[in-house]
Structure formats: C-alpha cells, structure tokens
PDB file of N, CA, C, O and CB in Angstrom:
ATOM      1  N   MET A   1     148.602 104.260  40.138  1.00  0.00           N
ATOM      2  CA  MET A   1     148.474 105.653  40.491  1.00  0.00           C
ATOM      3  C   MET A   1     147.770 105.812  41.846  1.00  0.00           C
ATOM      4  O   MET A   1     148.069 106.747  42.589  1.00  0.00           O
ATOM      5  CB  MET A   1     147.716 106.402  39.400  1.00  0.00           C
ATOM      6  N   LYS A   2     146.854 104.921  42.165  1.00  0.00           N
ATOM      7  CA  LYS A   2     146.160 105.002  43.446  1.00  0.00           C
ATOM      8  C   LYS A   2     147.122 104.778  44.605  1.00  0.00           C
ATOM      9  O   LYS A   2     146.973 105.405  45.654  1.00  0.00           O
ATOM     10  CB  LYS A   2     145.023 103.981  43.501  1.00  0.00           C
ATOM     11  N   LYS A   3     148.114 103.891  44.437  1.00  0.00           N
ATOM     12  CA  LYS A   3     149.095 103.654  45.504  1.00  0.00           C
ATOM     13  C   LYS A   3     149.867 104.936  45.823  1.00  0.00           C
ATOM     14  O   LYS A   3     150.080 105.269  46.988  1.00  0.00           O
ATOM     15  CB  LYS A   3     150.076 102.529  45.097  1.00  0.00           C
ATOM     16  N   TYR A   4     150.274 105.637  44.793  1.00  0.00           N
ATOM     17  CA  TYR A   4     151.049 106.865  44.980  1.00  0.00           C
ATOM     18  C   TYR A   4     150.232 107.894  45.758  1.00  0.00           C
ATOM     19  O   TYR A   4     150.755 108.556  46.655  1.00  0.00           O
ATOM     20  CB  TYR A   4     151.487 107.446  43.617  1.00  0.00           C
ATOM     21  N   PHE A   5     148.965 108.028  45.418  1.00  0.00           N
ATOM     22  CA  PHE A   5     148.096 108.977  46.089  1.00  0.00           C
ATOM     23  C   PHE A   5     147.916 108.606  47.560  1.00  0.00           C
ATOM     24  O   PHE A   5     147.893 109.481  48.425  1.00  0.00           O
ATOM     25  CB  PHE A   5     146.742 109.043  45.387  1.00  0.00           C
ATOM     26  N   ARG A   6     147.791 107.325  47.839  1.00  0.00           N
ATOM     27  CA  ARG A   6     147.613 106.867  49.218  1.00  0.00           C
ATOM     28  C   ARG A   6     148.860 107.123  50.052  1.00  0.00           C
ATOM     29  O   ARG A   6     148.745 107.497  51.219  1.00  0.00           O
ATOM     30  CB  ARG A   6     147.266 105.379  49.244  1.00  0.00           C
ATOM     31  N   ILE A   7     150.038 106.934  49.491  1.00  0.00           N
ATOM     32  CA  ILE A   7     151.286 107.193  50.201  1.00  0.00           C
ATOM     33  C   ILE A   7     151.372 108.663  50.583  1.00  0.00           C
ATOM     34  O   ILE A   7     151.784 108.980  51.698  1.00  0.00           O
ATOM     35  CB  ILE A   7     152.500 106.787  49.342  1.00  0.00           C
ATOM     36  N   ASN A   8     150.999 109.553  49.698  1.00  0.00           N
ATOM     37  CA  ASN A   8     151.031 110.978  49.996  1.00  0.00           C
ATOM     38  C   ASN A   8     150.072 111.343  51.119  1.00  0.00           C
ATOM     39  O   ASN A   8     150.396 112.193  51.949  1.00  0.00           O
ATOM     40  CB  ASN A   8     150.697 111.778  48.755  1.00  0.00           C
ATOM     41  N   LEU A   9     148.902 110.723  51.165  1.00  0.00           N
ATOM     42  CA  LEU A   9     147.960 110.995  52.247  1.00  0.00           C
ATOM     43  C   LEU A   9     148.524 110.552  53.584  1.00  0.00           C
ATOM     44  O   LEU A   9     148.348 111.245  54.586  1.00  0.00           O
ATOM     45  CB  LEU A   9     146.628 110.298  51.985  1.00  0.00           C
ATOM     46  N   GLU A  10     149.196 109.414  53.619  1.00  0.00           N
ATOM     47  CA  GLU A  10     149.772 108.934  54.873  1.00  0.00           C
ATOM     48  C   GLU A  10     150.895 109.848  55.352  1.00  0.00           C
ATOM     49  O   GLU A  10     151.053 110.057  56.555  1.00  0.00           O
ATOM     50  CB  GLU A  10     150.294 107.506  54.704  1.00  0.00           C
ATOM     51  N   LYS A  11     151.672 110.390  54.428  1.00  0.00           N
ATOM     52  CA  LYS A  11     152.723 111.337  54.825  1.00  0.00           C
ATOM     53  C   LYS A  11     152.107 112.590  55.424  1.00  0.00           C
ATOM     54  O   LYS A  11     152.626 113.126  56.404  1.00  0.00           O
ATOM     55  CB  LYS A  11     153.613 111.706  53.619  1.00  0.00           C
ATOM     56  N   GLY A  12     151.016 113.060  54.853  1.00  0.00           N
ATOM     57  CA  GLY A  12     150.336 114.229  55.386  1.00  0.00           C
ATOM     58  C   GLY A  12     149.759 113.963  56.759  1.00  0.00           C
ATOM     59  O   GLY A  12     149.754 114.845  57.617  1.00  0.00           O
ATOM     60  N   GLN A  13     149.273 112.752  56.971  1.00  0.00           N
ATOM     61  CA  GLN A  13     148.718 112.394  58.274  1.00  0.00           C
ATOM     62  C   GLN A  13     149.813 112.391  59.331  1.00  0.00           C
ATOM     63  O   GLN A  13     149.593 112.860  60.448  1.00  0.00           O
ATOM     64  CB  GLN A  13     148.029 111.019  58.213  1.00  0.00           C
ATOM     65  N   ALA A  14     150.986 111.872  58.997  1.00  0.00           N
ATOM     66  CA  ALA A  14     152.090 111.858  59.953  1.00  0.00           C
ATOM     67  C   ALA A  14     152.501 113.280  60.308  1.00  0.00           C
ATOM     68  O   ALA A  14     152.806 113.565  61.466  1.00  0.00           O
ATOM     69  CB  ALA A  14     153.291 111.080  59.385  1.00  0.00           C
ATOM     70  N   THR A  15     152.513 114.166  59.337  1.00  0.00           N
ATOM     71  CA  THR A  15     152.864 115.558  59.591  1.00  0.00           C
ATOM     72  C   THR A  15     151.828 116.207  60.501  1.00  0.00           C
ATOM     73  O   THR A  15     152.181 116.966  61.403  1.00  0.00           O
ATOM     74  CB  THR A  15     152.981 116.338  58.270  1.00  0.00           C
ATOM     75  N   THR A  16     150.564 115.914  60.271  1.00  0.00           N
ATOM     76  CA  THR A  16     149.497 116.461  61.101  1.00  0.00           C
ATOM     77  C   THR A  16     149.607 115.941  62.530  1.00  0.00           C
ATOM     78  O   THR A  16     149.448 116.706  63.482  1.00  0.00           O
ATOM     79  CB  THR A  16     148.125 116.110  60.511  1.00  0.00           C
ATOM     80  N   GLU A  17     149.873 114.662  62.685  1.00  0.00           N
ATOM     81  CA  GLU A  17     150.029 114.090  64.024  1.00  0.00           C
ATOM     82  C   GLU A  17     151.208 114.729  64.743  1.00  0.00           C
ATOM     83  O   GLU A  17     151.123 115.021  65.936  1.00  0.00           O
ATOM     84  CB  GLU A  17     150.219 112.565  63.946  1.00  0.00           C
ATOM     85  N   TYR A  18     152.306 114.946  64.031  1.00  0.00           N
ATOM     86  CA  TYR A  18     153.481 115.583  64.624  1.00  0.00           C
ATOM     87  C   TYR A  18     153.144 116.998  65.089  1.00  0.00           C
ATOM     88  O   TYR A  18     153.543 117.410  66.178  1.00  0.00           O
ATOM     89  CB  TYR A  18     154.648 115.615  63.613  1.00  0.00           C
ATOM     90  N   ALA A  19     152.409 117.737  64.263  1.00  0.00           N
ATOM     91  CA  ALA A  19     152.023 119.099  64.632  1.00  0.00           C
ATOM     92  C   ALA A  19     151.116 119.094  65.855  1.00  0.00           C
ATOM     93  O   ALA A  19     151.247 119.961  66.719  1.00  0.00           O
ATOM     94  CB  ALA A  19     151.322 119.795  63.461  1.00  0.00           C
ATOM     95  N   LEU A  20     150.204 118.137  65.943  1.00  0.00           N
ATOM     96  CA  LEU A  20     149.315 118.060  67.105  1.00  0.00           C
ATOM     97  C   LEU A  20     150.082 117.704  68.379  1.00  0.00           C
ATOM     98  O   LEU A  20     149.773 118.220  69.453  1.00  0.00           O
ATOM     99  CB  LEU A  20     148.212 117.030  66.857  1.00  0.00           C
ATOM    100  N   VAL A  21     151.064 116.840  68.265  1.00  0.00           N
ATOM    101  CA  VAL A  21     151.886 116.500  69.435  1.00  0.00           C
ATOM    102  C   VAL A  21     152.656 117.723  69.908  1.00  0.00           C
ATOM    103  O   VAL A  21     152.731 117.984  71.109  1.00  0.00           O
ATOM    104  CB  VAL A  21     152.864 115.347  69.106  1.00  0.00           C
ATOM    105  N   LEU A  22     153.231 118.478  68.969  1.00  0.00           N
ATOM    106  CA  LEU A  22     153.952 119.702  69.344  1.00  0.00           C
ATOM    107  C   LEU A  22     153.017 120.725  69.981  1.00  0.00           C
ATOM    108  O   LEU A  22     153.392 121.396  70.943  1.00  0.00           O
ATOM    109  CB  LEU A  22     154.636 120.317  68.116  1.00  0.00           C
ATOM    110  N   LEU A  23     151.818 120.844  69.457  1.00  0.00           N
ATOM    111  CA  LEU A  23     150.845 121.764  70.026  1.00  0.00           C
ATOM    112  C   LEU A  23     150.469 121.339  71.445  1.00  0.00           C
ATOM    113  O   LEU A  23     150.376 122.179  72.341  1.00  0.00           O
ATOM    114  CB  LEU A  23     149.594 121.836  69.138  1.00  0.00           C
ATOM    115  N   GLY A  24     150.254 120.048  71.651  1.00  0.00           N
ATOM    116  CA  GLY A  24     149.951 119.549  72.990  1.00  0.00           C
ATOM    117  C   GLY A  24     151.087 119.797  73.971  1.00  0.00           C
ATOM    118  O   GLY A  24     150.851 120.177  75.118  1.00  0.00           O
ATOM    119  N   ALA A  25     152.319 119.583  73.522  1.00  0.00           N
ATOM    120  CA  ALA A  25     153.482 119.833  74.383  1.00  0.00           C
ATOM    121  C   ALA A  25     153.585 121.310  74.735  1.00  0.00           C
ATOM    122  O   ALA A  25     153.931 121.654  75.865  1.00  0.00           O
ATOM    123  CB  ALA A  25     154.777 119.362  73.696  1.00  0.00           C
ATOM    124  N   ALA A  26     153.290 122.182  73.784  1.00  0.00           N
ATOM    125  CA  ALA A  26     153.335 123.621  74.051  1.00  0.00           C
ATOM    126  C   ALA A  26     152.278 124.028  75.065  1.00  0.00           C
ATOM    127  O   ALA A  26     152.540 124.855  75.939  1.00  0.00           O
ATOM    128  CB  ALA A  26     153.143 124.409  72.757  1.00  0.00           C
ATOM    129  N   VAL A  27     151.091 123.455  74.955  1.00  0.00           N
ATOM    130  CA  VAL A  27     150.017 123.767  75.906  1.00  0.00           C
ATOM    131  C   VAL A  27     150.408 123.308  77.312  1.00  0.00           C
ATOM    132  O   VAL A  27     150.198 124.033  78.285  1.00  0.00           O
ATOM    133  CB  VAL A  27     148.685 123.097  75.470  1.00  0.00           C
ATOM    134  N   ILE A  28     150.971 122.120  77.415  1.00  0.00           N
ATOM    135  CA  ILE A  28     151.396 121.615  78.726  1.00  0.00           C
ATOM    136  C   ILE A  28     152.500 122.502  79.302  1.00  0.00           C
ATOM    137  O   ILE A  28     152.493 122.812  80.494  1.00  0.00           O
ATOM    138  CB  ILE A  28     151.889 120.148  78.615  1.00  0.00           C
ATOM    139  N   ALA A  29     153.441 122.908  78.462  1.00  0.00           N
ATOM    140  CA  ALA A  29     154.521 123.782  78.926  1.00  0.00           C
ATOM    141  C   ALA A  29     153.964 125.113  79.427  1.00  0.00           C
ATOM    142  O   ALA A  29     154.411 125.621  80.455  1.00  0.00           O
ATOM    143  CB  ALA A  29     155.542 124.024  77.796  1.00  0.00           C
ATOM    144  N   LEU A  30     153.008 125.675  78.721  1.00  0.00           N
ATOM    145  CA  LEU A  30     152.404 126.937  79.159  1.00  0.00           C
ATOM    146  C   LEU A  30     151.651 126.768  80.474  1.00  0.00           C
ATOM    147  O   LEU A  30     151.691 127.655  81.327  1.00  0.00           O
ATOM    148  CB  LEU A  30     151.458 127.474  78.085  1.00  0.00           C
ATOM    149  N   LEU A  31     150.969 125.644  80.645  1.00  0.00           N
ATOM    150  CA  LEU A  31     150.270 125.397  81.913  1.00  0.00           C
ATOM    151  C   LEU A  31     151.247 125.270  83.073  1.00  0.00           C
ATOM    152  O   LEU A  31     150.991 125.777  84.165  1.00  0.00           O
ATOM    153  CB  LEU A  31     149.418 124.132  81.813  1.00  0.00           C
ATOM    154  N   VAL A  32     152.364 124.593  82.838  1.00  0.00           N
ATOM    155  CA  VAL A  32     153.374 124.444  83.892  1.00  0.00           C
ATOM    156  C   VAL A  32     153.975 125.802  84.241  1.00  0.00           C
ATOM    157  O   VAL A  32     154.186 126.106  85.415  1.00  0.00           O
ATOM    158  CB  VAL A  32     154.487 123.461  83.450  1.00  0.00           C
ATOM    159  N   ILE A  33     154.248 126.614  83.231  1.00  0.00           N
ATOM    160  CA  ILE A  33     154.803 127.953  83.488  1.00  0.00           C
ATOM    161  C   ILE A  33     153.804 128.809  84.257  1.00  0.00           C
ATOM    162  O   ILE A  33     154.181 129.518  85.190  1.00  0.00           O
ATOM    163  CB  ILE A  33     155.187 128.648  82.163  1.00  0.00           C
ATOM    164  N   ALA A  34     152.538 128.746  83.871  1.00  0.00           N
ATOM    165  CA  ALA A  34     151.515 129.517  84.580  1.00  0.00           C
ATOM    166  C   ALA A  34     151.396 129.052  86.025  1.00  0.00           C
ATOM    167  O   ALA A  34     151.267 129.875  86.931  1.00  0.00           O
ATOM    168  CB  ALA A  34     150.158 129.393  83.871  1.00  0.00           C
ATOM    169  N   TRP A  35     151.438 127.755  86.245  1.00  0.00           N
ATOM    170  CA  TRP A  35     151.352 127.223  87.612  1.00  0.00           C
ATOM    171  C   TRP A  35     152.561 127.655  88.435  1.00  0.00           C
ATOM    172  O   TRP A  35     152.424 128.013  89.605  1.00  0.00           O
ATOM    173  CB  TRP A  35     151.249 125.682  87.589  1.00  0.00           C
ATOM    174  N   ALA A  36     153.734 127.621  87.829  1.00  0.00           N
ATOM    175  CA  ALA A  36     154.952 127.933  88.562  1.00  0.00           C
ATOM    176  C   ALA A  36     155.045 129.412  88.911  1.00  0.00           C
ATOM    177  O   ALA A  36     155.654 129.767  89.920  1.00  0.00           O
ATOM    178  CB  ALA A  36     156.163 127.518  87.756  1.00  0.00           C
ATOM    179  N   THR A  37     154.454 130.279  88.099  1.00  0.00           N
ATOM    180  CA  THR A  37     154.591 131.710  88.363  1.00  0.00           C
ATOM    181  C   THR A  37     153.429 132.273  89.180  1.00  0.00           C
ATOM    182  O   THR A  37     153.652 133.112  90.052  1.00  0.00           O
ATOM    183  CB  THR A  37     154.702 132.463  87.056  1.00  0.00           C
ATOM    184  N   ASP A  38     152.214 131.841  88.926  1.00  0.00           N
ATOM    185  CA  ASP A  38     151.052 132.423  89.595  1.00  0.00           C
ATOM    186  C   ASP A  38     150.391 131.500  90.607  1.00  0.00           C
ATOM    187  O   ASP A  38     149.802 131.979  91.575  1.00  0.00           O
ATOM    188  CB  ASP A  38     150.047 132.825  88.580  1.00  0.00           C
ATOM    189  N   GLY A  39     150.471 130.223  90.414  1.00  0.00           N
ATOM    190  CA  GLY A  39     149.692 129.295  91.209  1.00  0.00           C
ATOM    191  C   GLY A  39     150.365 128.794  92.467  1.00  0.00           C
ATOM    192  O   GLY A  39     149.952 127.766  93.004  1.00  0.00           O
ATOM    193  N   GLY A  40     151.368 129.465  92.951  1.00  0.00           N
ATOM    194  CA  GLY A  40     152.042 129.015  94.160  1.00  0.00           C
ATOM    195  C   GLY A  40     153.076 127.941  93.908  1.00  0.00           C
ATOM    196  O   GLY A  40     153.673 127.414  94.847  1.00  0.00           O
ATOM    197  N   GLY A  41     153.289 127.621  92.674  1.00  0.00           N
ATOM    198  CA  GLY A  41     154.281 126.610  92.338  1.00  0.00           C
ATOM    199  C   GLY A  41     155.697 127.095  92.519  1.00  0.00           C
ATOM    200  O   GLY A  41     156.620 126.294  92.672  1.00  0.00           O
ATOM    201  N   ALA A  42     155.880 128.420  92.503  1.00  0.00           N
ATOM    202  CA  ALA A  42     157.227 128.967  92.643  1.00  0.00           C
ATOM    203  C   ALA A  42     157.834 128.570  93.989  1.00  0.00           C
ATOM    204  O   ALA A  42     159.017 128.239  94.066  1.00  0.00           O
ATOM    205  CB  ALA A  42     157.203 130.499  92.500  1.00  0.00           C
ATOM    206  N   GLY A  43     157.028 128.603  95.039  1.00  0.00           N
ATOM    207  CA  GLY A  43     157.521 128.195  96.355  1.00  0.00           C
ATOM    208  C   GLY A  43     157.867 126.724  96.392  1.00  0.00           C
ATOM    209  O   GLY A  43     158.858 126.328  97.005  1.00  0.00           O
ATOM    210  N   ARG A  44     157.065 125.922  95.747  1.00  0.00           N
ATOM    211  CA  ARG A  44     157.324 124.481  95.715  1.00  0.00           C
ATOM    212  C   ARG A  44     158.577 124.178  94.903  1.00  0.00           C
ATOM    213  O   ARG A  44     159.372 123.318  95.283  1.00  0.00           O
ATOM    214  CB  ARG A  44     156.118 123.726  95.130  1.00  0.00           C
ATOM    215  N   ILE A  45     158.755 124.877  93.794  1.00  0.00           N
ATOM    216  CA  ILE A  45     159.950 124.662  92.984  1.00  0.00           C
ATOM    217  C   ILE A  45     161.184 125.090  93.760  1.00  0.00           C
ATOM    218  O   ILE A  45     162.218 124.423  93.697  1.00  0.00           O
ATOM    219  CB  ILE A  45     159.857 125.432  91.652  1.00  0.00           C
ATOM    220  N   GLY A  46     161.088 126.194  94.490  1.00  0.00           N
ATOM    221  CA  GLY A  46     162.201 126.640  95.332  1.00  0.00           C
ATOM    222  C   GLY A  46     162.547 125.609  96.394  1.00  0.00           C
ATOM    223  O   GLY A  46     163.722 125.334  96.640  1.00  0.00           O
ATOM    224  N   GLU A  47     161.528 125.041  97.022  1.00  0.00           N
ATOM    225  CA  GLU A  47     161.765 124.000  98.027  1.00  0.00           C
ATOM    226  C   GLU A  47     162.419 122.773  97.403  1.00  0.00           C
ATOM    227  O   GLU A  47     163.303 122.162  98.003  1.00  0.00           O
ATOM    228  CB  GLU A  47     160.449 123.602  98.708  1.00  0.00           C
ATOM    229  N   LEU A  48     161.987 122.417  96.207  1.00  0.00           N
ATOM    230  CA  LEU A  48     162.583 121.277  95.510  1.00  0.00           C
ATOM    231  C   LEU A  48     164.060 121.524  95.237  1.00  0.00           C
ATOM    232  O   LEU A  48     164.894 120.658  95.499  1.00  0.00           O
ATOM    233  CB  LEU A  48     161.841 121.000  94.195  1.00  0.00           C
ATOM    234  N   PHE A  49     164.388 122.709  94.708  1.00  0.00           N
ATOM    235  CA  PHE A  49     165.785 123.030  94.443  1.00  0.00           C
ATOM    236  C   PHE A  49     166.603 123.034  95.731  1.00  0.00           C
ATOM    237  O   PHE A  49     167.733 122.545  95.751  1.00  0.00           O
ATOM    238  CB  PHE A  49     165.895 124.386  93.746  1.00  0.00           C
ATOM    239  N   ASP A  50     166.038 123.584  96.805  1.00  0.00           N
ATOM    240  CA  ASP A  50     166.745 123.587  98.084  1.00  0.00           C
ATOM    241  C   ASP A  50     167.030 122.167  98.557  1.00  0.00           C
ATOM    242  O   ASP A  50     168.130 121.875  99.025  1.00  0.00           O
ATOM    243  CB  ASP A  50     165.934 124.338  99.140  1.00  0.00           C
ATOM    244  N   THR A  51     166.044 121.290  98.437  1.00  0.00           N
ATOM    245  CA  THR A  51     166.225 119.903  98.849  1.00  0.00           C
ATOM    246  C   THR A  51     167.292 119.211  98.013  1.00  0.00           C
ATOM    247  O   THR A  51     168.154 118.515  98.548  1.00  0.00           O
ATOM    248  CB  THR A  51     164.909 119.146  98.746  1.00  0.00           C
ATOM    249  N   VAL A  52     167.232 119.404  96.709  1.00  0.00           N
ATOM    250  CA  VAL A  52     168.200 118.766  95.809  1.00  0.00           C
ATOM    251  C   VAL A  52     169.599 119.290  96.092  1.00  0.00           C
ATOM    252  O   VAL A  52     170.540 118.507  96.216  1.00  0.00           O
ATOM    253  CB  VAL A  52     167.824 119.013  94.330  1.00  0.00           C
ATOM    254  N   LEU A  53     169.745 120.608  96.197  1.00  0.00           N
ATOM    255  CA  LEU A  53     171.073 121.177  96.442  1.00  0.00           C
ATOM    256  C   LEU A  53     171.612 120.783  97.812  1.00  0.00           C
ATOM    257  O   LEU A  53     172.810 120.542  97.960  1.00  0.00           O
ATOM    258  CB  LEU A  53     171.027 122.695  96.324  1.00  0.00           C
ATOM    259  N   SER A  54     170.742 120.716  98.807  1.00  0.00           N
ATOM    260  CA  SER A  54     171.179 120.285 100.136  1.00  0.00           C
ATOM    261  C   SER A  54     171.704 118.851 100.088  1.00  0.00           C
ATOM    262  O   SER A  54     172.731 118.539 100.692  1.00  0.00           O
ATOM    263  CB  SER A  54     170.021 120.396 101.151  1.00  0.00           C
ATOM    264  N   GLY A  55     171.005 117.994  99.377  1.00  0.00           N
ATOM    265  CA  GLY A  55     171.451 116.608  99.239  1.00  0.00           C
ATOM    266  C   GLY A  55     172.790 116.515  98.523  1.00  0.00           C
ATOM    267  O   GLY A  55     173.647 115.718  98.905  1.00  0.00           O
ATOM    268  N   ILE A  56     172.972 117.322  97.490  1.00  0.00           N
ATOM    269  CA  ILE A  56     174.251 117.308  96.759  1.00  0.00           C
ATOM    270  C   ILE A  56     175.375 117.812  97.655  1.00  0.00           C
ATOM    271  O   ILE A  56     176.446 117.207  97.713  1.00  0.00           O
ATOM    272  CB  ILE A  56     174.162 118.175  95.474  1.00  0.00           C
ATOM    273  N   PHE A  57     175.130 118.927  98.359  1.00  0.00           N
ATOM    274  CA  PHE A  57     176.167 119.473  99.229  1.00  0.00           C
ATOM    275  C   PHE A  57     176.511 118.527 100.375  1.00  0.00           C
ATOM    276  O   PHE A  57     177.675 118.412 100.757  1.00  0.00           O
ATOM    277  CB  PHE A  57     175.726 120.811  99.784  1.00  0.00           C
ATOM    278  N   ASP A  58     175.506 117.852 100.924  1.00  0.00           N
ATOM    279  CA  ASP A  58     175.751 116.892 101.998  1.00  0.00           C
ATOM    280  C   ASP A  58     176.631 115.745 101.502  1.00  0.00           C
ATOM    281  O   ASP A  58     177.524 115.290 102.216  1.00  0.00           O
ATOM    282  CB  ASP A  58     174.419 116.346 102.550  1.00  0.00           C
ATOM    283  N   ARG A  59     176.383 115.289 100.302  1.00  0.00           N
ATOM    284  CA  ARG A  59     177.189 114.189  99.740  1.00  0.00           C
ATOM    285  C   ARG A  59     178.613 114.632  99.454  1.00  0.00           C
ATOM    286  O   ARG A  59     179.560 113.885  99.701  1.00  0.00           O
ATOM    287  CB  ARG A  59     176.548 113.656  98.455  1.00  0.00           C
ATOM    288  N   THR A  60     178.772 115.847  98.932  1.00  0.00           N
ATOM    289  CA  THR A  60     180.124 116.323  98.635  1.00  0.00           C
ATOM    290  C   THR A  60     180.899 116.596  99.918  1.00  0.00           C
ATOM    291  O   THR A  60     182.112 116.388  99.962  1.00  0.00           O
ATOM    292  CB  THR A  60     180.069 117.591  97.773  1.00  0.00           C
ATOM    293  N   ASP A  61     180.211 117.062 100.971  1.00  0.00           N
ATOM    294  CA  ASP A  61     180.883 117.285 102.251  1.00  0.00           C
ATOM    295  C   ASP A  61     181.374 115.970 102.845  1.00  0.00           C
ATOM    296  O   ASP A  61     182.469 115.912 103.405  1.00  0.00           O
ATOM    297  CB  ASP A  61     179.942 117.989 103.237  1.00  0.00           C
ATOM    298  N   SER A  62     180.573 114.914 102.726  1.00  0.00           N
ATOM    299  CA  SER A  62     180.981 113.617 103.290  1.00  0.00           C
ATOM    300  C   SER A  62     182.121 112.992 102.472  1.00  0.00           C
ATOM    301  O   SER A  62     182.914 112.223 103.015  1.00  0.00           O
ATOM    302  CB  SER A  62     179.773 112.650 103.339  1.00  0.00           C
ATOM    303  N   ILE A  63     182.211 113.305 101.207  1.00  0.00           N
ATOM    304  CA  ILE A  63     183.305 112.782 100.375  1.00  0.00           C
ATOM    305  C   ILE A  63     184.616 113.480 100.742  1.00  0.00           C
ATOM    306  O   ILE A  63     185.671 112.846 100.772  1.00  0.00           O
ATOM    307  CB  ILE A  63     182.992 112.978  98.861  1.00  0.00           C
ATOM    308  N   GLY A  64     184.549 114.788 101.022  1.00  0.00           N
ATOM    309  CA  GLY A  64     185.744 115.554 101.312  1.00  0.00           C
ATOM    310  C   GLY A  64     186.348 115.262 102.678  1.00  0.00           C
ATOM    311  O   GLY A  64     187.491 115.643 102.930  1.00  0.00           O
ATOM    312  N   GLN A  65     185.627 114.607 103.552  1.00  0.00           N
ATOM    313  CA  GLN A  65     186.153 114.371 104.907  1.00  0.00           C
ATOM    314  C   GLN A  65     186.926 113.100 105.007  1.00  0.00           C
ATOM    315  O   GLN A  65     187.428 112.766 106.080  1.00  0.00           O
ATOM    316  CB  GLN A  65     185.043 114.346 105.905  1.00  0.00           C
TER     317      GLN A  65
END
C-alpha cells in the first residue's frame, strides 16, 4: 500500500512542476510583450522584420534574374 501512495505523490509532483513551467513561460511572454510595446522594443522588432524581409526579397530578386 505504501508503494501506491508514493506513486500518487510523484504524479502530483510532475503536475506541479508542469504548472510551474507554464507559469514561468507566461511570465516571460508577458515581459517580452511589455518590452515590445512600451520599452522601445517595437522599433527594434520593426528593424528586425525589415532586415529579414530585405534579405528575402534580395534573394528572390537574384533568383529571378
């Protein structure tokens, strides 16, 4: 009977760890969103997208020629 009780405790621990990981991921996501909207990150993200899209367009232009 003690084995059965111990198995149930370990399952509960795994569930708790999973919930804590999800909570940590949510906190990080909220920090990134706050940085991107208020902390000047919006300009940096825009520059990143511009750089990426410019690189893609440059490659497609060279393929078409």
